[in-house]
DRENMI-706927 format. One line per field, with one value per residue (C-alpha): residue number from 0; residue in one letter; x, y, z. Coordinates in steps of 0.2 Angstrom, whole numbers, padded with zeros to 4 digits. Layout:
% residues N
vomar: NUM,...
tormi: A,...
x: X,...
y: Y,...
z: Z,...
END
This chain:
% residues 98
vomar: 0,1,2,3,4,5,6,7,8,9,10,11,12,13,14,15,16,17,18,19,20,21,22,23,24,25,26,27,28,29,30,31,32,33,34,35,36,37,38,39,40,41,42,43,44,45,46,47,48,49,50,51,52,53,54,55,56,57,58,59,60,61,62,63,64,65,66,67,68,69,70,71,72,73,74,75,76,77,78,79,80,81,82,83,84,85,86,87,88,89,90,91,92,93,94,95,96,97
tormi: M,S,L,S,T,H,V,L,N,T,S,E,G,R,P,A,A,G,V,P,V,R,L,E,L,H,D,A,G,W,R,T,I,A,D,G,H,T,D,D,D,G,R,I,S,G,W,D,T,P,E,P,G,V,Y,R,L,V,F,E,V,R,G,E,F,Y,P,E,V,T,V,A,F,R,V,T,D,D,S,H,Y,H,V,P,L,L,I,S,P,Y,G,Y,S,T,Y,R,G,S
x: -0003,-0010,-0006,-0008,-0003,-0002,-0001,0007,0007,0024,0022,0006,0012,-0004,-0012,-0018,-0036,-0047,-0033,-0039,-0027,-0027,-0019,-0013,-0005,0006,0003,0000,0000,-0006,-0024,-0033,-0037,-0043,-0046,-0051,-0048,-0037,-0047,-0046,-0029,-0022,-0023,-0030,-0028,-0034,-0031,-0026,-0013,-0018,-0001,0017,0021,0024,0011,0010,0000,-0006,-0009,-0019,-0012,-0018,-0004,0002,0018,0014,-0003,0000,0013,0016,0025,0029,0035,0037,0028,0038,0030,0015,0020,0011,0017,0016,0020,0019,0020,0026,0021,0025,0022,0039,0045,0039,0047,0042,0049,0044,0036,0030
y: -0014,-0021,-0018,-0027,-0024,-0035,-0027,-0038,-0034,-0041,-0037,-0049,-0061,-0059,-0049,-0032,-0033,-0017,-0005,0010,0012,0025,0023,0040,0046,0061,0071,0090,0085,0070,0063,0048,0036,0021,0017,0002,-0008,-0023,-0040,-0052,-0058,-0040,-0039,-0028,-0034,-0030,-0011,-0005,0008,0017,0022,0023,0036,0039,0032,0031,0020,0029,0016,0023,0011,0022,0017,0026,0031,0029,0035,0034,0026,0032,0022,0030,0020,0021,0011,0009,-0006,-0016,-0030,-0033,-0023,-0029,-0017,-0026,-0016,-0024,-0014,-0014,-0001,0008,0002,-0003,-0009,-0012,-0020,-0024,-0041,-0052
z: -0076,-0059,-0041,-0025,-0007,0009,0027,0040,0059,0063,0082,0083,0069,0059,0044,0047,0042,0039,0036,0025,0010,-0004,-0021,-0027,-0044,-0045,-0060,-0057,-0038,-0029,-0033,-0026,-0040,-0029,-0011,0000,0015,0018,0019,0033,0026,0026,0007,-0007,-0025,-0042,-0043,-0060,-0063,-0079,-0085,-0080,-0067,-0049,-0037,-0018,-0006,0009,0024,0038,0051,0066,0077,0092,0084,0066,0062,0043,0032,0014,0001,-0015,-0030,-0049,-0062,-0077,-0087,-0088,-0076,-0059,-0044,-0027,-0012,0005,0021,0037,0052,0071,0084,0081,0064,0047,0031,0013,-0003,-0021,-0020,-0034
END
């Protein structure tokens, strides 16, 4: 199983570079299993999820209204999971990408 993410700043129409992101697994509680920063294209790729389960990505976007965005999701099989985040000063959205 592999995971990637892409953060896009929709108010500026460009990728969000340098955003700190944590990947957490929920077992007996939330625990960090990987962390990193988005590259110049707003991407992080190549993270492995060791098993099916509930995960979350915590994006430290440090915005005036949203200082942090958390996206929880369930991994059910060994396919690739892509979880993009579209962020603006007063809103955000996400979806299961390909």
